[in-house]
N, C-alpha and C positions, 0 to 999 in steps of 0.2 A: 752519494756524491753527485755533483752536477757536471755537465759536459765541459764547462770551462776549466774545471779542475783536472780533467782527464786528457787534456791535449798533450801530445808528446811533441815537444819542440824540436826533437831530433829528426822527425819525419819531414822530408822536404815536400814542397808542392811544385808541380811542373808548371811551366809557362806554355802557352799555345805554340810558341815558336821553337820550343825544345824538340829535338828529333826523337824518332822512335828509338834509336840507339842510346841516346841520353837517358830516356825513360827506363829502358831495360837495365842500364848500368846502375841507376839509382835504386831500382827494385832489388837487384842482386846485392848491392851493398847493404841495404837495410833489411834484407830477408823478408820482403813483402811481395805480394802478387798484384797489388793495385796501388795507385797514387792519385791524389786529387790534382785537378788542373785548375789553375787560378790565373786570371788576367787582372793584374794589380790587386784589388781587393774583391773582385767579383769571382765567385765560385762558379765554374763552368760544368763540372762533373767529375767523373772518375774514369780512368783508363786502366785496363787490365792487361796483365802479362800475356794471357791466352790470345787476346786480340793482336797484340804487337808481334808475337812470335810467328804468326801466320802471314805477316806482311813481307813481300819480297824485297822492298826497298826500305832499309832501316834509316835512311837519311830524310825521309819525309817528315814534315812537322806534325806534331801531335794534333794540331787543330784540324788537319785534313783527315784524320783517321779515327778520332775519338767518338765514342757514342755518348751523347749528352745524358746526364742523369741529374738534372737540376733539383728534382724532388727528393733526392736521397741525401739528406743531411739532418742535423739536429741543431737546435738553438742552444745558446750557451747556458740557459737556465733549465734545460731538460735533465731528467734524472737518468742515472745509470741504467735502470731497467728499461727505460724507453730506448736508450741507445742499443742495448742488447737485442731488443725486439727488432730494430732496424737492421742490424747486421745479420740477424737470423733470417728475416724475411727476404732480404736482398742478397744474401750470401756474400757479405762484404768482408774484406780484409782490413779496410780502413774506413773511417767515417768522418766526414767533414763537419766542422763545428762553425756556425755562423753567429754573429751577434744580433741584437734586436734590430739593427739597421740593415740586416742581410749582408753584412760584410764578412768575408772569410777571416776566421781567427786562427785556425789550425786544424790538425788532424789527430784523431785518436785511433789507436790500433785495436783490432778485435781481440788480439791476444792479451793486451793490457786490460781491456774491459772485463774479460773473463777472469783474469787474475784478481782484479779488484772485487768482482762479484764473489769469488771464492773467499776473499778476505772478509767481506761483509757478512757472509754466511758462517764465518768462523770455522771453515772446513778444516783448517790446519790446527785448530785448537784441540787440546786433549779432551776426550769425551766420546760417548757412544752416539750412534746414529740409529734411530728407530723409525720404521716405516709402518704406518697404519693404513689398512684397507677399510674404506667406509663408504656408505651411501651418502650422497650429497646432503640429504635432509638431516643426516645425523651429525654433520660437521658443526661442532661448537668449540672454537678455540678456547673460550673461557672455561668450559668444563674440563677439557683435556689438560689445560694448564693447571687447573685446581688439583686434578688427580695426580699429575706428575709432581707438583710441588708438595703434595701431602707426604711425599717420601723424601723431602729435603733435597730434591733435585730440581735444577733450573733448566728451562728451555732457552738455549743460547740463540738459536735461529730456527726458522721453519719455512717450508714452502708447500703449497697445495697444488696438486695436479688433478684436474678434472678428468673423468672418464671420457673416452672418445664418444662423439655423438652417435647414438644408435647402437652402442656396444653395451653388452651386459656387464662388462668389467666394472669394478668399483673405482671410485676416486682414491687417491693416495695422499696422505699427509706425511711428509718427512720432517722429523724432528732431530735437531742436533742438541744433545744434552751436555751438561758440564761434568758428568760423572761417567766412569767406565763401567762400574758395577751397577747395572740397572735391573737386576732380577726383581727387586721389589716394585719397580715401576711397571714392568711387564705384567707382574701378578695383579697389580691394582687395575690396570687397564683391561686385562682379560676378565677380571671379576666384574667389571662394569659393562661387559659386553663388547668391548673393542677387539677387533681382529688384528693381530700383529702379523704383517706381511713379511717383514724382514727386520733383523736386528744385527748391528755390527758393533762389537765391543771387544776390548782385549780381555775382559773378565768373562768367565762362562756365564751363560744366561739360562736359568732353569725356568721352565714354564710352570704356570700354576697347576697344570694337570700333574706334573711330576711331584710337586709339593703335596698335592692331595693324596697321591699314591703312597708317598713316603709316610704321611700321617696315618694312612690306613694300615700300612704294614706295622708301624709302631704300635698301633692300637691292638692289632691281632696278636702281637708278640707279648702283650702284657697279660 
């Protein structure tokens, strides 16, 4: 989704002449810790609850106390992931959205962005979650998809987390699948040398090693 589609029309914008008390009241009413400050259609920045609560005079206008943050915004055609990157980098509760003429369009809340991200990843859909630990040079989504789909299972969504720079830890690929029983998928991936770091499913997951042990026991009993 794009930024213009994620604006929450219920989140108010403060005016420079609004008082500190006004801002705190709006924040409390909307369960937010930050609000955008706008002069007509010009975005001026974001004011935070932490700053306002430390002021002795709550009748001072916002224009006198706010810290400008003109660079912290997104344009209407930017993607959800770019918005999440901004709120994460700047630790924002709200994010201003501007049009291509740099005019203020509205505000998106961090909470709603994360909810939309969860919906896009199909987190609430039925199915298992599989985490693979792998070296970066071994990452091939095409091959992994082929192996998963060879068991009539589909990858609903995925995301890749690189290992921290200078760390010996492996990168991780998280897969959301459309089936709960993924024993066959785990077996196939392990057979092709992939390391299963974690698996979350309602159905029990047997490792390929257990399958081999069971086969050996059956052979010895014949």
